[in-house]
N, C-alpha and C positions, 0 to 999 in steps of 0.2 A: 645370976641367969638360971631360969627353971629348968628342971630335968626334964627331958623329953624322950619319947621312945624313937626307935630307929626309923628312918624315912619309910622304908619297905614295909614296916609294922603299921605305920599310920596309913599308908596307901591302902593296905589290905584291910585295916579296920574300917576305913571309910568306904571301900568297895563292899564289905558285908553290909554295913548300915545302910547304903543305896540299894543293894538287892532286897534287904527285909523291907524297906519302904516300898519298894516297887511292888513286892509281892503283896502287902497290905493294902495298896491303892487297887490292885487287881482285885483281892477279895472283895472289897468294897463295892466295885464296880459290879462283880458277879452278884453280891448281895442284892444291889439296886435292881439289876436284871431280874432277879428272882422274885422280888416284890412286885415288880411291873408284870411279869408273866403271870404271878398270882391273881393280880387284880384285872387283867384280860382275861383269865380263865373264869374269874368270878363273873365278869360280865356276859361272857359268852354263855355261861351256864345259865345265868337269869334269863337271856334273850331265848335260850332252848326251852326253860320252862314256860315262858309266856306263849311261844310258839306252840308248844305241846298242849296248853291250855285251850288255844284257840282251835287246834285240831279236833280236841276233845269237845268242844263245845259244837263244832260243826257236825262230826260223825259219832260223837257219843264215845263211850268207853271201849275202843277196840284196838287190835293189834295191826300195826303197818309194818309191812315188808318195807325196809328202807332202800332196798335195790330194786324192787319193781313197782312199788307204791301200793301193792294189793292190800286190800282191808280185809281183816278177819275179826269176825264179832268175838269177843271175849267170853260170850255165854257159852259157845261152842267148844271151848277148850277143855281138855281133859284134866282131871285131877289126879 
C-alpha cells in the first residue's frame, strides 16, 4: 500500500490549490476586462479625433469651451 499524507493535510493541500486556481481565474478575468476596456478606450479616442476633425473643418482652428460651447479663435490667444 502506498504511503499517504494525513487526511487533514490532504484537505488543506486541496483547499490551497483550489484557492490558488480561483485567484488565477480571477486574474485572467481582470486581464480580459482590462483588454476590453483598453479597446473601448481606443475606439472612443478614435471617435473623438474624428469629431474634432469635423469641428475643425466647420469652425477652423479654434478653442471650444466644453461647458458652454463658446468658441474662441486661436489667433487671439496669448503666448
